[in-house]
N, CA, C and O of each residue as an XYZ file, in Angstrom:
1024
protein
N     113.908    102.755    118.265
C     114.923    103.149    117.290
C     114.262    103.256    115.934
O     113.322    102.521    115.633
N     114.744    104.158    115.126
C     114.186    104.355    113.788
C     114.592    103.193    112.896
O     115.738    103.089    112.460
N     113.627    102.327    112.637
C     113.934    101.061    111.980
C     114.609    101.228    110.632
O     115.624    100.588    110.358
N     114.056    102.076    109.797
C     114.523    102.134    108.420
C     115.847    102.873    108.288
O     116.680    102.505    107.460
N     116.048    103.906    109.088
C     117.234    104.736    108.911
C     118.460    104.255    109.679
O     119.530    104.854    109.571
N     118.316    103.184    110.451
C     119.396    102.826    111.365
C     120.297    101.703    110.857
O     121.295    101.393    111.509
N     119.988    101.086    109.729
C     120.803     99.979    109.239
C     122.007    100.541    108.485
O     121.830    101.265    107.505
N     123.223    100.226    108.919
C     124.394    100.698    108.166
C     124.335    100.204    106.718
O     124.064     99.029    106.471
N     124.588    101.098    105.769
C     124.379    100.742    104.355
C     125.445     99.806    103.794
O     125.262     99.225    102.724
N     126.558     99.658    104.512
C     127.559     98.658    104.136
C     127.673     97.651    105.264
O     127.924     98.011    106.414
N     127.485     96.385    104.923
C     127.630     95.324    105.907
C     128.550     94.237    105.383
O     128.924     94.227    104.210
N     128.906     93.329    106.268
C     129.702     92.168    105.873
C     128.784     90.964    105.755
O     128.182     90.536    106.740
N     128.678     90.418    104.552
C     127.946     89.176    104.354
C     128.813     88.004    104.782
O     130.016     87.998    104.520
N     128.217     87.003    105.441
C     129.027     85.906    105.985
C     128.629     84.525    105.462
O     129.044     83.507    106.016
N     127.827     84.487    104.398
C     127.460     83.191    103.801
C     128.739     82.479    103.354
O     129.556     83.034    102.620
N     128.889     81.222    103.823
C     130.050     80.371    103.537
C     131.328     80.799    104.262
O     132.407     80.291    103.960
N     131.215     81.728    105.214
C     132.349     82.042    106.092
C     132.181     81.212    107.365
O     131.203     81.380    108.093
N     133.124     80.325    107.628
C     133.028     79.473    108.810
C     134.393     79.354    109.490
O     135.416     79.777    108.951
N     134.378     78.771    110.677
C     135.616     78.494    111.394
C     136.457     79.729    111.666
O     135.947     80.836    111.840
N     137.774     79.498    111.698
C     138.710     80.583    112.002
C     138.650     81.701    110.963
O     138.837     82.874    111.287
N     138.384     81.319    109.700
C     138.277     82.327    108.632
C     137.181     83.332    108.955
O     137.349     84.537    108.764
N     136.056     82.820    109.448
C     134.919     83.685    109.798
C     135.279     84.598    110.964
O     135.023     85.801    110.911
N     135.869     84.040    112.012
C     136.233     84.840    113.185
C     137.186     85.966    112.789
O     137.003     87.120    113.177
N     138.208     85.605    112.008
C     139.207     86.594    111.587
C     138.591     87.685    110.723
O     138.872     88.869    110.911
N     137.744     87.280    109.773
C     137.130     88.244    108.845
C     136.216     89.216    109.580
O     136.259     90.419    109.323
N     135.396     88.712    110.483
C     134.459     89.574    111.214
C     135.225     90.538    112.126
O     134.906     91.725    112.190
N     136.226     90.024    112.821
C     137.040     90.891    113.681
C     137.710     91.995    112.873
O     137.672     93.166    113.249
N     138.317     91.611    111.769
C     139.019     92.589    110.935
C     138.037     93.617    110.385
O     138.339     94.810    110.352
N     136.865     93.159    109.955
C     135.851     94.085    109.437
C     135.488     95.129    110.492
O     135.419     96.323    110.198
N     135.258     94.671    111.711
C     134.894     95.599    112.788
C     136.037     96.565    113.088
O     135.803     97.741    113.368
N     137.264     96.072    113.030
C     138.424     96.948    113.242
C     138.531     98.012    112.155
O     138.994     99.126    112.405
N     138.093     97.653    110.934
C     138.160     98.581    109.802
C     136.983     99.555    109.761
O     136.944    100.455    108.922
N     136.030     99.373    110.666
C     134.912    100.309    110.729
C     133.574     99.767    110.288
O     132.577    100.486    110.363
N     133.507     98.518    109.826
C     132.201     97.919    109.521
C     131.388     97.889    110.813
O     131.934     97.665    111.894
N     130.098     98.113    110.694
C     129.233     98.062    111.859
C     127.983     97.226    111.615
O     127.064     97.235    112.433
N     127.939     96.509    110.508
C     126.778     95.694    110.157
C     127.281     94.306    109.769
O     128.053     94.162    108.820
N     126.844     93.291    110.501
C     127.216     91.902    110.219
C     125.946     91.139    109.863
O     124.981     91.132    110.627
N     125.956     90.497    108.696
C     124.785     89.753    108.223
C     125.060     88.257    108.312
O     126.045     87.762    107.764
N     124.178     87.544    109.009
C     124.326     86.105    109.153
C     122.951     85.445    109.060
O     121.963     86.100    108.727
N     122.893     84.148    109.357
C     121.634     83.405    109.304
C     121.840     82.064    109.990
O     122.958     81.553    110.053
N     120.766     81.504    110.499
C     120.837     80.155    111.068
C     121.406     79.181    110.035
O     122.210     78.310    110.367
N     120.985     79.339    108.794
C     121.399     78.431    107.715
C     122.908     78.486    107.459
O     123.480     77.526    106.943
N     123.550     79.590    107.811
C     124.988     79.732    107.549
C     125.841     78.957    108.552
O     127.014     78.684    108.295
N     125.257     78.608    109.680
C     125.955     77.833    110.715
C     127.261     78.500    111.176
O     128.281     77.834    111.355
N     127.211     79.797    111.361
C     128.406     80.494    111.832
C     128.124     81.478    112.981
O     128.929     82.365    113.262
N     126.982     81.306    113.630
C     126.650     82.180    114.756
C     127.702     82.115    115.861
O     128.079     83.138    116.432
N     128.167     80.913    116.152
C     129.136     80.752    117.242
C     130.420     81.523    116.935
O     130.960     82.217    117.796
N     130.899     81.392    115.701
C     132.116     82.101    115.295
C     131.929     83.617    115.375
O     132.811     84.337    115.843
N     130.768     84.093    114.910
C     130.503     85.534    114.954
C     130.406     86.010    116.400
O     130.871     87.100    116.734
N     129.799     85.187    117.256
C     129.726     85.523    118.673
C     131.109     85.702    119.277
O     131.327     86.599    120.092
N     132.036     84.853    118.878
C     133.424     84.983    119.361
C     134.074     86.247    118.793
O     134.788     86.959    119.499
N     133.818     86.515    117.511
C     134.466     87.651    116.831
C     134.035     88.998    117.393
O     134.837     89.931    117.441
N     132.773     89.113    117.821
C     132.280     90.414    118.286
C     132.594     90.667    119.755
O     132.393     91.774    120.256
N     133.092     89.633    120.451
C     133.464     89.806    121.857
C     134.564     90.868    121.977
O     135.579     90.813    121.283
N     134.340     91.815    122.858
C     135.324     92.888    123.035
C     134.932     94.181    122.344
O     135.503     95.237    122.617
N     133.955     94.096    121.446
C     133.433     95.299    120.797
C     132.151     95.717    121.506
O     131.437     94.872    122.046
N     131.858     97.002    121.507
C     130.623     97.487    122.128
C     129.420     96.966    121.346
O     129.276     97.248    120.157
N     128.558     96.205    122.022
C     127.420     95.584    121.325
C     126.528     96.622    120.651
O     126.049     96.403    119.539
N     126.302     97.761    121.326
C     125.384     98.757    120.750
C     125.942     99.420    119.498
O     125.215    100.093    118.768
N     127.238     99.227    119.252
C     127.851     99.794    118.046
C     127.742     98.865    116.839
O     128.102     99.244    115.724
N     127.249     97.654    117.063
C     127.184     96.663    115.981
C     125.734     96.355    115.641
O     124.907     96.143    116.528
N     125.434     96.334    114.346
C     124.099     95.985    113.860
C     124.170     94.543    113.358
O     124.842     94.257    112.367
N     123.473     93.640    114.045
C     123.498     92.222    113.662
C     122.168     91.818    113.049
O     121.106     91.965    113.654
N     122.261     91.301    111.820
C     121.101     90.745    111.116
C     121.230     89.228    111.091
O     122.289     88.699    110.753
N     120.167     88.533    111.445
C     120.136     87.089    111.241
C     118.784     86.701    110.648
O     117.881     87.528    110.523
N     118.668     85.421    110.286
C     117.478     84.951    109.580
C     117.082     83.570    110.076
O     117.930     82.742    110.406
N     115.787     83.343    110.122
C     115.278     82.014    110.480
C     114.917     81.276    109.191
O     114.296     81.846    108.293
N     115.310     80.014    109.108
C     115.164     79.243    107.873
C     113.699     78.899    107.589
O     112.871     78.849    108.499
N     113.400     78.665    106.322
C     112.022     78.461    105.857
C     111.322     77.272    106.504
O     110.097     77.273    106.620
N     112.071     76.263    106.926
C     111.448     75.080    107.538
C     111.145     75.291    109.024
O     110.506     74.452    109.660
N     111.609     76.419    109.570
C     111.448     76.681    111.008
C     110.487     77.830    111.288
O     110.697     78.609    112.218
N     109.436     77.934    110.485
C     108.533     79.088    110.605
C     107.270     78.823    111.422
O     106.404     79.693    111.514
N     107.151     77.615    112.023
C     106.085     77.385    112.989
C     106.342     78.251    114.224
O     107.485     78.599    114.522
N     105.279     78.589    114.930
C     105.376     79.509    116.070
C     106.495     79.130    117.041
O     107.387     79.935    117.310
N     106.444     77.913    117.560
C     107.434     77.495    118.553
C     108.830     77.383    117.965
O     109.819     77.627    118.657
N     108.916     77.016    116.693
C     110.221     76.888    116.044
C     110.903     78.239    115.902
O     112.110     78.352    116.120
N     110.138     79.270    115.536
C     110.711     80.620    115.406
C     111.288     81.071    116.746
O     112.403     81.589    116.810
N     110.511     80.867    117.822
C     110.978     81.268    119.152
C     112.238     80.504    119.541
O     113.189     81.076    120.074
N     112.226     79.199    119.265
C     113.366     78.353    119.619
C     114.618     78.742    118.841
O     115.709     78.813    119.407
N     114.461     78.993    117.541
C     115.617     79.327    116.706
C     116.183     80.700    117.061
O     117.394     80.911    116.988
N     115.317     81.626    117.445
C     115.811     82.943    117.865
C     116.611     82.819    119.154
O     117.690     83.399    119.274
N     116.090     82.065    120.119
C     116.816     81.877    121.374
C     118.167     81.206    121.126
O     119.165     81.555    121.757
N     118.192     80.251    120.211
C     119.439     79.570    119.856
C     120.434     80.566    119.249
O     121.618     80.559    119.585
N     119.937     81.417    118.357
C     120.801     82.424    117.725
C     121.373     83.384    118.769
O     122.558     83.713    118.732
N     120.531     83.827    119.692
C     120.992     84.764    120.731
C     122.068     84.128    121.604
O     123.061     84.767    121.953
N     121.858     82.876    121.946
C     122.831     82.165    122.783
C     124.163     82.017    122.048
O     125.223     82.268    122.622
N     124.110     81.610    120.781
C     125.328     81.380    120.003
C     126.069     82.681    119.710
O     127.300     82.716    119.700
N     125.312     83.743    119.473
C     125.918     85.045    119.169
C     126.333     85.802    120.435
O     126.965     86.856    120.363
N     125.967     85.247    121.591
C     126.295     85.863    122.882
C     125.747     87.287    122.982
O     126.457     88.225    123.346
N     124.478     87.417    122.652
C     123.828     88.725    122.693
C     122.413     88.583    123.235
O     121.833     87.498    123.192
N     121.863     89.669    123.740
C     120.503     89.655    124.283
C     119.454     89.978    123.227
O     118.261     89.762    123.438
N     119.907     90.495    122.092
C     118.941     90.895    121.066
C     119.577     90.855    119.678
O     120.799     90.899    119.534
N     118.727     90.771    118.675
C     119.136     90.920    117.272
C     118.618     92.265    116.789
O     117.485     92.641    117.088
N     119.439     92.987    116.048
C     118.987     94.270    115.513
C     117.947     94.074    114.421
O     117.037     94.887    114.258
N     118.094     92.985    113.677
C     117.151     92.688    112.597
C     117.044     91.174    112.455
O     118.055     90.481    112.341
N     115.818     90.667    112.462
C     115.576     89.231    112.303
C     114.651     89.043    111.110
O     113.573     89.635    111.049
N     115.078     88.222    110.170
C     114.357     88.053    108.904
C     113.793     86.649    108.741
O     114.364     85.677    109.235
N     112.670     86.556    108.047
C     112.210     85.271    107.510
C     113.059     85.014    106.269
O     112.957     85.758    105.293
N     113.895     83.974    106.288
C     114.897     83.791    105.236
C     114.274     83.557    103.858
O     114.707     84.141    102.865
N     113.274     82.714    103.809
C     112.540     82.443    102.558
C     111.074     82.232    102.908
O     110.772     81.707    103.980
N     110.159     82.626    102.034
C     108.749     82.326    102.291
C     108.506     80.822    102.237
O     109.180     80.095    101.507
N     107.531     80.371    103.025
C     107.154     78.959    103.012
C     105.637     78.853    102.964
O     104.972     78.994    103.990
N     105.080     78.603    101.774
C     103.622     78.579    101.627
C     102.942     77.451    102.404
O     101.720     77.452    102.550
N     103.721     76.492    102.901
C     103.140     75.365    103.644
C     102.855     75.720    105.100
O     102.145     74.996    105.798
N     103.414     76.838    105.550
C     103.188     77.278    106.936
C     102.462     78.619    106.904
O     102.958     79.565    106.292
N     101.300     78.726    107.548
C     100.537     79.985    107.512
C     101.384     81.157    108.006
O     101.996     81.087    109.072
N     101.411     82.223    107.227
C     102.229     83.387    107.589
C     101.756     84.001    108.911
O     102.554     84.589    109.641
N     100.454     83.866    109.221
C      99.925     84.411    110.474
C     100.625     83.785    111.683
O     100.907     84.461    112.672
N     100.900     82.474    111.583
C     101.553     81.760    112.689
C     102.980     82.286    112.891
O     103.424     82.508    114.017
N     103.676     82.477    111.782
C     105.045     82.993    111.837
C     105.069     84.411    112.397
O     105.893     84.737    113.251
N     104.162     85.244    111.911
C     104.122     86.639    112.340
C     103.794     86.772    113.824
O     104.278     87.690    114.486
N     102.982     85.867    114.346
C     102.649     85.876    115.772
C     103.915     85.666    116.611
O     104.089     86.296    117.654
N     104.784     84.785    116.147
C     106.040     84.522    116.864
C     106.969     85.729    116.789
O     107.603     86.094    117.779
N     107.047     86.345    115.615
C     107.900     87.525    115.472
C     107.399     88.670    116.348
O     108.201     89.417    116.908
N     106.094     88.811    116.469
C     105.552     89.869    117.334
C     105.947     89.626    118.791
O     106.291     90.565    119.509
N     105.896     88.377    119.222
C     106.288     88.051    120.597
C     107.763     88.404    120.826
O     108.111     88.989    121.852
N     108.622     88.048    119.871
C     110.053     88.362    119.987
C     110.283     89.878    120.018
O     111.124     90.382    120.763
N     109.515     90.584    119.192
C     109.599     92.049    119.112
C     109.141     92.680    120.421
O     109.803     93.572    120.951
N     108.013     92.217    120.939
C     107.468     92.761    122.183
C     108.389     92.488    123.371
O     108.450     93.280    124.312
N     109.100     91.366    123.322
C     110.009     90.996    124.410
C     111.376     91.673    124.292
O     112.202     91.576    125.200
N     111.614     92.363    123.161
C     112.888     93.043    122.969
C     114.010     92.144    122.486
O     115.171     92.553    122.456
N     113.668     90.919    122.108
C     114.702     90.003    121.599
C     115.103     90.364    120.174
O     116.209     90.054    119.730
N     114.191     91.023    119.464
C     114.522     91.561    118.136
C     114.096     93.029    118.102
O     113.025     93.391    118.587
N     114.954     93.858    117.521
C     114.639     95.288    117.435
C     113.837     95.604    116.175
O     113.038     96.540    116.151
N     114.063     94.811    115.132
C     113.387     95.035    113.848
C     113.043     93.708    113.208
O     113.748     92.714    113.382
N     111.951     93.704    112.466
C     111.474     92.513    111.758
C     111.567     92.745    110.257
O     111.292     93.842    109.772
N     111.952     91.715    109.533
C     111.995     91.826    108.079
C     111.837     90.484    107.403
O     111.648     89.451    108.046
N     111.920     90.531    106.085
C     111.789     89.311    105.297
C     112.932     89.254    104.286
O     113.658     90.229    104.089
N     113.072     88.111    103.662
C     114.123     87.939    102.663
C     113.576     87.077    101.536
O     112.886     86.087    101.783
N     113.881     87.448    100.316
C     113.448     86.695     99.124
C     111.933     86.687     98.945
O     111.370     85.717     98.439
N     111.274     87.768     99.361
C     109.832     87.907     99.165
C     109.590     88.787     97.946
O     110.170     89.867     97.829
N     108.735     88.325     97.038
C     108.361     89.155     95.894
C     107.164     90.032     96.272
O     106.711     89.999     97.417
N     106.655     90.807     95.328
C     105.594     91.765     95.647
C     104.343     91.083     96.198
O     103.769     91.542     97.185
N     103.922     89.995     95.565
C     102.718     89.292     96.013
C     102.845     88.784     97.443
O     101.938     88.950     98.258
N     103.975     88.169     97.733
C     104.217     87.632     99.075
C     104.334     88.757    100.105
O     103.888     88.635    101.246
N     104.942     89.844     99.666
C     105.122     90.998    100.543
C     103.776     91.647    100.883
O     103.556     92.080    102.014
N     102.899     91.708     99.913
C     101.563     92.279    100.154
C     100.826     91.498    101.239
O     100.154     92.080    102.090
N     100.960     90.183    101.197
C     100.283     89.350    102.205
C     100.819     89.649    103.605
O     100.051     89.742    104.563
N     102.144     89.798    103.719
C     102.736     90.103    105.026
C     102.288     91.484    105.498
O     101.963     91.666    106.672
N     102.270     92.452    104.588
C     101.834     93.804    104.941
C     100.403     93.807    105.472
O     100.079     94.559    106.391
N      99.562     92.978    104.900
C      98.162     92.900    105.316
C      98.011     92.285    106.701
O      97.079     92.616    107.434
N      98.928     91.388    107.058
C      98.727     90.575    108.263
C      99.650     90.893    109.433
O      99.376     90.475    110.557
N     100.726     91.616    109.198
C     101.663     91.883    110.288
C     101.160     92.972    111.230
O     100.505     93.926    110.808
N     101.478     92.813    112.514
C     101.142     93.827    113.514
C     102.359     94.669    113.875
O     102.241     95.653    114.605
N     103.515     94.290    113.371
C     104.742     95.065    113.623
C     105.312     95.515    112.276
O     105.079     94.861    111.259
N     106.053     96.619    112.257
C     106.544     97.149    110.982
C     107.505     96.181    110.280
O     108.295     95.492    110.926
N     107.419     96.145    108.962
C     108.418     95.427    108.162
C     109.517     96.429    107.852
O     109.285     97.423    107.163
N     110.704     96.170    108.357
C     111.822     97.092    108.208
C     112.575     96.882    106.904
O     113.026     97.844    106.281
N     112.713     95.613    106.486
C     113.687     95.305    105.443
C     113.273     94.085    104.623
O     112.668     93.145    105.140
N     113.610     94.122    103.338
C     113.486     92.947    102.468
C     114.863     92.709    101.853
O     115.377     93.550    101.116
N     115.447     91.571    102.158
C     116.768     91.247    101.611
C     116.585     90.374    100.368
O     115.986     89.301    100.433
N     117.110     90.853     99.234
C     116.864     90.163     97.966
C     118.137     90.092     97.116
O     119.060     90.889     97.282
N     118.160     89.129     96.214
C     119.217     89.112     95.208
C     119.003     90.328     94.306
O     117.917     90.529     93.761
N     120.056     91.134     94.158
C     119.901     92.398     93.426
C     121.250     92.802     92.844
O     122.210     93.042     93.577
N     121.308     92.873     91.525
C     122.533     93.232     90.800
C     122.124     93.603     89.380
O     120.957     93.430     89.027
N     123.036     94.107     88.552
C     122.634     94.559     87.217
C     121.999     93.491     86.322
O     121.207     93.837     85.446
N     122.315     92.225     86.509
C     121.649     91.172     85.731
C     120.220     90.934     86.206
O     119.395     90.396     85.469
N     119.932     91.341     87.447
C     118.569     91.204     87.978
C     118.218     92.489     88.712
O     118.173     92.550     89.941
N     117.970     93.514     87.899
C     117.612     94.832     88.410
C     116.105     94.841     88.661
O     115.311     95.065     87.747
N     115.732     94.599     89.896
C     114.325     94.371     90.247
C     113.642     95.698     90.576
O     113.299     95.988     91.722
N     113.465     96.474     89.539
C     112.971     97.845     89.683
C     111.593     97.914     90.352
O     111.387     98.725     91.254
N     110.655     97.072     89.919
C     109.289     97.136     90.462
C     109.257     96.768     91.945
O     108.566     97.404     92.741
N     110.015     95.734     92.301
C     110.069     95.314     93.706
C     110.724     96.400     94.558
O     110.272     96.688     95.666
N     111.777     96.991     94.040
C     112.466     98.073     94.739
C     111.518     99.255     94.974
O     111.471     99.812     96.070
N     110.776     99.625     93.951
C     109.834    100.745     94.070
C     108.713    100.421     95.051
O     108.294    101.277     95.830
N     108.231     99.182     95.011
C     107.167     98.772     95.932
C     107.643     98.878     97.376
O     106.913     99.349     98.247
N     108.869     98.437     97.620
C     109.426     98.527     98.977
C     109.575     99.986     99.407
O     109.258    100.338    100.543
N     110.058    100.830     98.499
C     110.204    102.258     98.821
C     108.856    102.867     99.189
O     108.748    103.606    100.168
N     107.837    102.556     98.406
C     106.494    103.103     98.645
C     105.963    102.693    100.017
O     105.191    103.421    100.642
N     106.388    101.518    100.473
C     105.897    101.003    101.752
C     106.908    101.168    102.887
O     106.803    100.538    103.939
N     107.913    102.055    102.631
C     108.920    102.382    103.659
C     109.651    101.145    104.181
O     109.922    101.018    105.375
N     109.960    100.244    103.257
C     110.726     99.037    103.569
C     112.089     99.171    102.908
O     112.180     99.301    101.687
N     113.146     99.141    103.707
C     114.484     99.221    103.122
C     114.803     97.912    102.394
O     114.233     96.865    102.699
N     115.714     97.989    101.435
C     116.099     96.812    100.656
C     117.587     96.546    100.846
O     118.414     97.444    100.685
N     117.914     95.322    101.184
C     119.304     94.889    101.241
C     119.594     94.022    100.027
O     118.864     93.072     99.741
N     120.664     94.355     99.316
C     121.076     93.591     98.135
C     122.046     92.494     98.537
O     123.043     92.753     99.212
N     121.753     91.271     98.122
C     122.801     90.255     98.236
C     123.196     89.802     96.835
O     122.466     90.020     95.868
N     124.362     89.169     96.742
C     124.965     88.818     95.434
C     125.120     90.058     94.559
O     124.949     89.995     93.342
N     125.446     91.187     95.191
C     125.592     92.450     94.457
C     126.664     92.386     93.380
O     126.612     93.131     92.401
N     127.634     91.499     93.557
C     128.736     91.389     92.597
C     128.453     90.346     91.523
O     129.303     90.052     90.682
N     127.227     89.785     91.568
C     126.880     88.804     90.543
C     127.811     87.600     90.559
O     128.080     86.987     89.526
N     128.300     87.275     91.755
C     129.239     86.157     91.938
C     130.465     86.284     91.046
O     131.058     85.284     90.643
N     130.830     87.500     90.749
C     132.030     87.745     89.956
C     131.815     87.683     88.461
O     132.684     88.094     87.691
N     130.669     87.174     88.038
C     130.393     87.043     86.599
C     130.336     88.417     85.951
O     130.787     88.596     84.820
N     129.782     89.385     86.665
C     129.621     90.741     86.130
C     130.950     91.469     85.928
O     131.024     92.451     85.189
N     132.002     90.976     86.594
C     133.314     91.608     86.418
C     133.779     91.554     84.967
O     134.584     92.374     84.526
N     133.256     90.571     84.234
C     133.696     90.366     82.842
C     132.905     91.201     81.840
O     133.239     91.235     80.655
N     131.860     91.873     82.313
C     131.060     92.705     81.406
C     131.877     93.919     80.945
O     132.492     94.603     81.763
N     131.879     94.177     79.661
C     132.695     95.270     79.112
C     132.299     96.626     79.701
O     133.160     97.471     79.944
N     130.997     96.836     79.930
C     130.535     98.103     80.511
C     131.136     98.287     81.911
O     131.589     99.379     82.254
N     131.138     97.238     82.703
C     131.677     97.319     84.066
C     133.184     97.557     84.023
O     133.713     98.363     84.788
N     133.866     96.857     83.131
C     135.321     97.040     82.980
C     135.645     98.481     82.564
O     136.559     99.108     83.101
N     134.882     98.981     81.606
C     135.107    100.338     81.097
C     134.902    101.384     82.195
O     135.688    102.322     82.326
N     133.834    101.209     82.980
C     133.544    102.179     84.041
C     134.559    102.083     85.186
O     134.879    103.088     85.822
N     135.055    100.890     85.442
C     136.095    100.741     86.466
C     137.323    101.573     86.079
O     137.926    102.235     86.923
N     137.677    101.530     84.808
C     138.816    102.339     84.335
C     138.491    103.827     84.413
O     139.311    104.632     84.856
N     137.285    104.182     83.977
C     136.889    105.588     83.943
C     136.936    106.222     85.327
O     137.391    107.356     85.479
N     136.465    105.491     86.340
C     136.391    106.045     87.693
C     137.593    105.666     88.558
O     137.650    106.013     89.738
N     138.541    104.959     87.972
C     139.731    104.490     88.711
C     139.329    103.677     89.941
O     139.865    103.861     91.034
N     138.374    102.778     89.732
C     137.879    101.905     90.794
C     137.940    100.460     90.294
O     138.201    100.214     89.116
N     137.700     99.518     91.190
C     137.626     98.117     90.769
C     136.211     97.816     90.266
O     135.274     98.575     90.511
N     136.081     96.703     89.566
C     134.756     96.283     89.095
C     133.802     96.097     90.278
O     132.627     96.455     90.202
N     134.323     95.535     91.367
C     133.487     95.323     92.554
C     132.976     96.649     93.111
O     131.814     96.755     93.503
N     133.834     97.646     93.145
C     133.419     98.958     93.669
C     132.362     99.606     92.782
O     131.447    100.257     93.286
N     132.477     99.437     91.481
C     131.455     99.964     90.563
C     130.112     99.314     90.846
O     129.093    100.001     90.916
N     130.100     98.005     91.008
C     128.848     97.274     91.231
C     128.226     97.619     92.587
O     127.008     97.753     92.700
N     129.056     97.759     93.596
C     128.538     98.124     94.922
C     128.018     99.555     94.934
O     126.995     99.849     95.554
N     128.731    100.442     94.244
C     128.289    101.836     94.179
C     126.965    101.935     93.419
O     126.088    102.709     93.800
N     126.820    101.158     92.352
C     125.552    101.131     91.596
C     124.403    100.738     92.530
O     123.349    101.373     92.532
N     124.618     99.687     93.320
C     123.570     99.228     94.240
C     123.265    100.282     95.304
O     122.108    100.469     95.681
N     124.299    100.969     95.785
C     124.083    102.049     96.757
C     123.255    103.171     96.152
O     122.355    103.713     96.795
N     123.572    103.515     94.894
C     122.834    104.605     94.241
C     121.404    104.216     93.884
O     120.598    105.067     93.507
N     121.094    102.934     94.005
C     119.705    102.481     93.885
C     119.026    102.471     95.256
O     117.926    101.942     95.414
N     119.703    103.068     96.247
C     119.189    103.187     97.624
C     119.033    101.832     98.315
O     118.116    101.637     99.112
N     119.931    100.902     98.005
C     119.908     99.632     98.714
C     121.097     99.551     99.680
O     122.066    100.302     99.569
N     120.990     98.640    100.602
C     122.062     98.315    101.547
C     122.858     97.175    100.930
O     122.270     96.255    100.361
N     124.180     97.215    101.028
C     124.990     96.155    100.419
C     125.735     95.375    101.497
O     126.192     95.938    102.492
N     125.847     94.049    101.274
C     126.489     93.174    102.266
C     127.451     92.205    101.570
O     127.292     90.991    101.692
N     128.451     92.727    100.840
C     129.362     91.828    100.139
C     130.164     90.966    101.109
O     130.612     91.431    102.157
N     130.331     89.709    100.739
C     131.181     88.829    101.541
C     132.639     89.125    101.214
O     132.983     89.405    100.065
N     133.491     89.061    102.232
C     134.934     89.217    102.035
C     135.620     88.556    103.209
O     135.119     88.601    104.333
N     136.768     87.941    102.956
C     137.516     87.331    104.050
C     138.918     87.924    104.182
O     139.499     87.903    105.266
N     139.461     88.450    103.089
C     140.805     89.034    103.153
C     140.728     90.505    103.522
O     139.738     91.173    103.223
N     141.763     91.008    104.166
C     141.782     92.419    104.551
C     141.723     93.322    103.324
O     141.088     94.376    103.353
N     142.386     92.907    102.244
C     142.395     93.744    101.039
C     140.992     93.903    100.461
O     140.614     95.000    100.049
N     140.215     92.816    100.428
C     138.850     92.905     99.908
C     137.938     93.660    100.872
O     137.057     94.408    100.449
N     138.155     93.459    102.166
C     137.365     94.204    103.154
C     137.587     95.702    102.983
O     136.639     96.486    103.026
N     138.845     96.096    102.789
C     139.162     97.513    102.583
C     138.582     98.017    101.263
O     138.007     99.103    101.195
N     138.744     97.207    100.221
C     138.242     97.594     98.897
C     136.749     97.892     98.945
O     136.279     98.848     98.328
N     136.000     97.063     99.688
C     134.544     97.223     99.743
C     134.103     98.458    100.520
O     132.951     98.878    100.418
N     135.020     99.043    101.297
C     134.649    100.270    102.025
C     134.807    101.519    101.162
O     134.279    102.577    101.504
N     135.525    101.405    100.053
C     135.786    102.576     99.209
C     134.676    102.774     98.175
O     134.917    102.808     96.968
N     133.458    102.903     98.693
C     132.303    103.087     97.797
C     131.528    104.353     98.165
O     130.408    104.569     97.702
N     132.142    105.176     99.000
C     131.519    106.421     99.432
C     132.315    107.609     98.883
O     133.411    107.440     98.347
N     131.762    108.781     99.021
C     132.443    110.032     98.637
C     132.755    110.138     97.145
O     133.625    110.914     96.749
N     132.062    109.376     96.329
C     132.141    109.523     94.865
C     130.839    108.956     94.297
O     130.135    108.193     94.958
N     130.539    109.342     93.070
C     129.273    108.907     92.454
C     129.478    108.488     91.012
O     130.371    108.982     90.323
N     128.639    107.571     90.571
C     128.566    107.213     89.154
C     127.542    108.153     88.521
O     126.468    108.364     89.084
N     127.861    108.714     87.371
C     126.947    109.667     86.723
C     125.652    108.981     86.306
O     125.598    107.761     86.145
N     124.609    109.794     86.136
C     123.316    109.262     85.719
C     123.389    108.500     84.411
O     122.756    107.457     84.252
N     124.161    109.023     83.482
C     124.327    108.375     82.175
C     124.992    107.005     82.316
O     124.606    106.042     81.653
N     125.991    106.937     83.185
C     126.688    105.668     83.382
C     125.833    104.673     84.174
O     125.914    103.464     83.955
N     125.022    105.189     85.087
C     124.078    104.319     85.801
C     123.135    103.651     84.798
O     122.837    102.461     84.909
N     122.675    104.426     83.826
C     121.775    103.879     82.801
C     122.459    102.794     81.979
O     121.828    101.814     81.582
N     123.750    102.972     81.729
C     124.491    101.929     81.013
C     124.502    100.626     81.806
O     124.327     99.544     81.246
N     124.709    100.746     83.110
C     124.706     99.548     83.955
C     123.301     98.943     83.994
O     123.141     97.724     83.939
N     122.282     99.809     84.091
C     120.888     99.323     84.100
C     120.598     98.474     82.858
O     119.825     97.518     82.921
N     121.219     98.827     81.738
C     120.938     98.139     80.474
C     121.397     96.683     80.466
O     121.047     95.926     79.560
N     122.173     96.290     81.464
C     122.644     94.906     81.560
C     121.541     93.969     82.076
O     121.711     92.750     82.074
N     120.421     94.539     82.515
C     119.381     93.722     83.130
C     118.902     92.588     82.218
O     118.620     92.790     81.036
N     118.820     91.389     82.807
C     118.309     90.205     82.091
C     117.177     89.554     82.867
O     116.644     88.526     82.449
N     116.803     90.157     84.011
C     115.856     89.512     84.948
C     116.313     88.106     85.267
O     115.526     87.160     85.245
N     117.605     87.979     85.567
C     118.225     86.669     85.698
C     119.010     86.551     87.001
O     119.833     87.407     87.327
N     118.742     85.472     87.742
C     119.490     85.166     88.956
C     120.880     84.642     88.592
O     121.075     84.079     87.515
N     121.839     84.832     89.494
C     123.177     84.246     89.305
C     123.407     83.094     90.278
O     124.504     82.539     90.328
N     122.386     82.730     91.051
C     122.544     81.669     92.044
C     122.507     80.300     91.386
O     122.625     79.283     92.070
């Protein structure tokens, strides 16, 4: 499968979605047409997502998960992937990411495990998360399988232009998390003004900005109204001039 072109550009982020809320949200998202579900071992919601996707065609759903930074030893990666597959009730993950770099564990050891999972068909694509350019260069030098994706915090307060360009140059797609700046960006006058101008919500402006930067977005939502709102980011564009206004909000600052 074409690794880079196959990830749906809108996904449902599930960080802090647990229990019945998680099951309901994932089911509703799939009913509304979402086809990308983003999770992680660290989120502790694989079991709920496994229940939610039951009854839907597996090949129609793109599932991303991540292995935590403390589990990057060879045997640990294999064990955590098998655990994820069992909990999600699936034979494979569409995308499996190293959640955070861990300088205490040799990247070669981790990559060897990912190659085994890839060769066995347990993962269709390999990627990383929260890797900067330096860390990414090391993986590029040492990996034997393609790096499909880098999932990073990305929003107007932290417009990571150089990292984005580096990923593009190396044919690595970028997934934005915290695209809404945890709601803090809703209060920015530029965002408020553009929401009025385009007759959209502040969230839709921020998601559309991230899309126009050629990133994949995975906003979390649990209510049907927010799930629907997050789908209305297609078939319209923010002008180049207005994109530049949003770019000007950059502070190189995390909201986490």
